[in-house]
N, CA, C and O atoms as a Tinker XYZ file with bonds, in Angstrom:
   200  protein
     1  N     11.738000    1.271000   40.776000    73     2
     2  CA    10.592000    1.466000   41.620000    64     1     3
     3  C     10.917000    0.979000   43.031000    63     2     4     5
     4  O     11.581000   -0.043000   43.205000    81     3
     5  N     10.451000    1.708000   44.023000    73     3     6
     6  CA    10.671000    1.360000   45.423000    64     5     7
     7  C      9.591000    0.379000   45.874000    63     6     8     9
     8  O      8.401000    0.611000   45.663000    81     7
     9  N     10.022000   -0.723000   46.499000    73     7    10
    10  CA     9.050000   -1.717000   46.974000    64     9    11
    11  C      9.444000   -2.193000   48.367000    63    10    12    13
    12  O     10.535000   -1.903000   48.857000    81    11
    13  N      8.542000   -2.919000   48.983000    73    11    14
    14  CA     8.828000   -3.593000   50.239000    64    13    15
    15  C      9.001000   -2.686000   51.430000    63    14    16    17
    16  O      8.268000   -1.714000   51.611000    81    15
    17  N      9.994000   -3.025000   52.246000    73    15    18
    18  CA    10.235000   -2.343000   53.512000    64    17    19
    19  C     10.587000   -0.868000   53.314000    63    18    20    21
    20  O     10.116000   -0.010000   54.061000    81    19
    21  N     11.405000   -0.578000   52.320000    73    19    22
    22  CA    11.783000    0.813000   52.059000    64    21    23
    23  C     10.557000    1.646000   51.704000    63    22    24    25
    24  O     10.410000    2.777000   52.168000    81    23
    25  N      9.694000    1.090000   50.891000    73    23    26
    26  CA     8.456000    1.783000   50.513000    64    25    27
    27  C      7.596000    2.087000   51.734000    63    26    28    29
    28  O      7.021000    3.170000   51.841000    81    27
    29  N      7.509000    1.137000   52.646000    73    27    30
    30  CA     6.730000    1.324000   53.867000    64    29    31
    31  C      7.310000    2.439000   54.729000    63    30    32    33
    32  O      6.568000    3.235000   55.304000    81    31
    33  N      8.646000    2.495000   54.819000    73    31    34
    34  CA     9.295000    3.546000   55.602000    64    33    35
    35  C      9.056000    4.920000   54.987000    63    34    36    37
    36  O      8.763000    5.883000   55.696000    81    35
    37  N      9.182000    5.004000   53.673000    73    35    38
    38  CA     8.944000    6.273000   52.975000    64    37    39
    39  C      7.496000    6.717000   53.165000    63    38    40    41
    40  O      7.237000    7.889000   53.437000    81    39
    41  N      6.563000    5.796000   53.024000    73    39    42
    42  CA     5.146000    6.121000   53.213000    64    41    43
    43  C      4.867000    6.587000   54.636000    63    42    44    45
    44  O      4.080000    7.510000   54.849000    81    43
    45  N      5.508000    5.951000   55.605000    73    43    46
    46  CA     5.330000    6.335000   57.003000    64    45    47
    47  C      5.839000    7.755000   57.260000    63    46    48    49
    48  O      5.184000    8.545000   57.939000    81    47
    49  N      6.996000    8.065000   56.717000    73    47    50
    50  CA     7.549000    9.422000   56.866000    64    49    51
    51  C      6.643000   10.429000   56.181000    63    50    52    53
    52  O      6.370000   11.496000   56.732000    81    51
    53  N      6.175000   10.101000   54.987000    73    51    54
    54  CA     5.282000   11.002000   54.264000    64    53    55
    55  C      3.997000   11.243000   55.056000    63    54    56    57
    56  O      3.543000   12.383000   55.157000    81    55
    57  N      3.406000   10.186000   55.620000    73    55    58
    58  CA     2.184000   10.321000   56.417000    64    57    59
    59  C      2.411000   11.213000   57.631000    63    58    60    61
    60  O      1.556000   12.028000   57.978000    81    59
    61  N      3.565000   11.055000   58.275000    73    59    62
    62  CA     3.897000   11.882000   59.433000    64    61    63
    63  C      3.996000   13.349000   59.039000    63    62    64    65
    64  O      3.464000   14.218000   59.731000    81    63
    65  N      4.665000   13.622000   57.944000    73    63    66
    66  CA     4.806000   15.007000   57.471000    64    65    67
    67  C      3.443000   15.571000   57.079000    63    66    68    69
    68  O      3.122000   16.714000   57.406000    81    67
    69  N      2.656000   14.778000   56.386000    73    67    70
    70  CA     1.332000   15.219000   55.930000    64    69    71
    71  C      0.435000   15.564000   57.118000    63    70    72    73
    72  O     -0.242000   16.593000   57.112000    81    71
    73  N      0.431000   14.705000   58.132000    73    71    74
    74  CA    -0.410000   14.958000   59.302000    64    73    75
    75  C      0.094000   16.152000   60.107000    63    74    76    77
    76  O     -0.666000   16.754000   60.865000    81    75
    77  N      1.378000   16.499000   59.947000    73    75    78
    78  CA     1.943000   17.668000   60.606000    64    77    79
    79  C      1.716000   18.954000   59.839000    63    78    80    81
    80  O      2.119000   20.026000   60.290000    81    79
    81  N      1.073000   18.859000   58.678000    73    79    82
    82  CA     0.729000   20.052000   57.915000    64    81    83
    83  C      1.652000   20.370000   56.753000    63    82    84    85
    84  O      1.515000   21.421000   56.127000    81    83
    85  N      2.592000   19.481000   56.454000    73    83    86
    86  CA     3.508000   19.708000   55.328000    64    85    87
    87  C      3.042000   18.824000   54.178000    63    86    88    89
    88  O      3.145000   17.599000   54.248000    81    87
    89  N      2.528000   19.451000   53.115000    73    87    90
    90  CA     1.944000   18.656000   52.036000    64    89    91
    91  C      2.690000   18.766000   50.706000    63    90    92    93
    92  O      2.437000   17.978000   49.795000    81    91
    93  N      3.595000   19.718000   50.583000    73    91    94
    94  CA     4.339000   19.866000   49.330000    64    93    95
    95  C      5.588000   18.987000   49.366000    63    94    96    97
    96  O      6.337000   19.017000   50.343000    81    95
    97  N      5.818000   18.208000   48.317000    73    95    98
    98  CA     6.983000   17.313000   48.302000    64    97    99
    99  C      8.314000   18.040000   48.534000    63    98   100   101
   100  O      9.188000   17.515000   49.223000    81    99
   101  N      8.473000   19.222000   47.978000    73    99   102
   102  CA     9.723000   19.953000   48.166000    64   101   103
   103  C      9.904000   20.362000   49.626000    63   102   104   105
   104  O     11.024000   20.346000   50.137000    81   103
   105  N      8.832000   20.723000   50.291000    73   103   106
   106  CA     8.905000   21.074000   51.709000    64   105   107
   107  C      9.260000   19.862000   52.561000    63   106   108   109
   108  O     10.000000   19.982000   53.537000    81   107
   109  N      8.735000   18.695000   52.194000    73   107   110
   110  CA     9.062000   17.471000   52.915000    64   109   111
   111  C     10.555000   17.178000   52.785000    63   110   112   113
   112  O     11.218000   16.857000   53.771000    81   111
   113  N     11.076000   17.288000   51.575000    73   111   114
   114  CA    12.506000   17.050000   51.347000    64   113   115
   115  C     13.340000   18.049000   52.126000    63   114   116   117
   116  O     14.362000   17.680000   52.705000    81   115
   117  N     12.928000   19.296000   52.149000    73   115   118
   118  CA    13.639000   20.333000   52.888000    64   117   119
   119  C     13.674000   20.009000   54.384000    63   118   120   121
   120  O     14.726000   20.107000   55.015000    81   119
   121  N     12.549000   19.629000   54.942000    73   119   122
   122  CA    12.490000   19.307000   56.367000    64   121   123
   123  C     13.326000   18.066000   56.695000    63   122   124   125
   124  O     13.997000   18.030000   57.726000    81   123
   125  N     13.291000   17.062000   55.837000    73   123   126
   126  CA    14.107000   15.867000   56.057000    64   125   127
   127  C     15.594000   16.205000   56.009000    63   126   128   129
   128  O     16.383000   15.658000   56.779000    81   127
   129  N     15.974000   17.097000   55.112000    73   127   130
   130  CA    17.364000   17.525000   55.009000    64   129   131
   131  C     17.808000   18.191000   56.303000    63   130   132   133
   132  O     18.894000   17.904000   56.807000    81   131
   133  N     16.977000   19.082000   56.844000    73   131   134
   134  CA    17.289000   19.729000   58.119000    64   133   135
   135  C     17.435000   18.706000   59.236000    63   134   136   137
   136  O     18.378000   18.775000   60.025000    81   135
   137  N     16.499000   17.750000   59.305000    73   135   138
   138  CA    16.543000   16.742000   60.357000    64   137   139
   139  C     17.790000   15.870000   60.256000    63   138   140   141
   140  O     18.411000   15.557000   61.272000    81   139
   141  N     18.159000   15.474000   59.041000    73   139   142
   142  CA    19.360000   14.659000   58.861000    64   141   143
   143  C     20.616000   15.433000   59.227000    63   142   144   145
   144  O     21.542000   14.877000   59.817000    81   143
   145  N     20.647000   16.715000   58.879000    73   143   146
   146  CA    21.793000   17.552000   59.224000    64   145   147
   147  C     21.939000   17.668000   60.736000    63   146   148   149
   148  O     23.036000   17.516000   61.273000    81   147
   149  N     20.834000   17.936000   61.416000    73   147   150
   150  CA    20.865000   18.084000   62.873000    64   149   151
   151  C     21.263000   16.767000   63.540000    63   150   152   153
   152  O     22.025000   16.766000   64.507000    81   151
   153  N     20.755000   15.656000   63.031000    73   151   154
   154  CA    21.107000   14.351000   63.591000    64   153   155
   155  C     22.600000   14.085000   63.436000    63   154   156   157
   156  O     23.256000   13.638000   64.376000    81   155
   157  N     23.127000   14.357000   62.265000    73   155   158
   158  CA    24.555000   14.124000   62.010000    64   157   159
   159  C     25.418000   15.043000   62.871000    63   158   160   161
   160  O     26.443000   14.616000   63.403000    81   159
   161  N     25.009000   16.291000   63.007000    73   159   162
   162  CA    25.740000   17.235000   63.841000    64   161   163
   163  C     25.748000   16.759000   65.287000    63   162   164   165
   164  O     26.784000   16.813000   65.951000    81   163
   165  N     24.616000   16.300000   65.776000    73   163   166
   166  CA    24.523000   15.790000   67.144000    64   165   167
   167  C     25.431000   14.575000   67.339000    63   166   168   169
   168  O     26.073000   14.445000   68.381000    81   167
   169  N     25.488000   13.701000   66.362000    73   167   170
   170  CA    26.349000   12.525000   66.444000    64   169   171
   171  C     27.818000   12.928000   66.495000    63   170   172   173
   172  O     28.592000   12.371000   67.275000    81   171
   173  N     28.199000   13.884000   65.674000    73   171   174
   174  CA    29.601000   14.309000   65.642000    64   173   175
   175  C     29.998000   15.006000   66.935000    63   174   176   177
   176  O     31.094000   14.780000   67.448000    81   175
   177  N     29.129000   15.842000   67.461000    73   175   178
   178  CA    29.421000   16.537000   68.702000    64   177   179
   179  C     29.433000   15.564000   69.873000    63   178   180   181
   180  O     30.237000   15.710000   70.794000    81   179
   181  N     28.554000   14.583000   69.843000    73   179   182
   182  CA    28.541000   13.573000   70.897000    64   181   183
   183  C     29.797000   12.729000   70.920000    63   182   184   185
   184  O     30.286000   12.381000   71.995000    81   183
   185  N     30.329000   12.391000   69.757000    73   183   186
   186  CA    31.544000   11.581000   69.703000    64   185   187
   187  C     32.772000   12.377000   70.151000    63   186   188   189
   188  O     33.734000   11.798000   70.654000    81   187
   189  N     32.743000   13.676000   69.975000    73   187   190
   190  CA    33.865000   14.509000   70.432000    64   189   191
   191  C     33.890000   14.649000   71.947000    63   190   192   193
   192  O     34.958000   14.747000   72.551000    81   191
   193  N     32.708000   14.657000   72.558000    73   191   194
   194  CA    32.619000   14.847000   74.004000    64   193   195
   195  C     32.920000   13.567000   74.777000    63   194   196   197
   196  O     33.217000   13.619000   75.970000    81   195
   197  N     32.845000   12.425000   74.108000    73   195   198
   198  CA    33.090000   11.149000   74.796000    64   197   199
   199  C     34.559000   10.880000   74.987000    63   198   200
   200  O     34.930000    9.849000   75.548000    81   199
């Protein structure tokens, strides 16, 4: 079971997605996957340009 700080972070992300109109758990996971991919891609491209 998730407790403490991690639970608070997960709840915060869920609330943000819910208020943005995404209410299905699978859609939330899909959107998080896209965001993580884009973040990682940006990090890799940024390190190459430096």
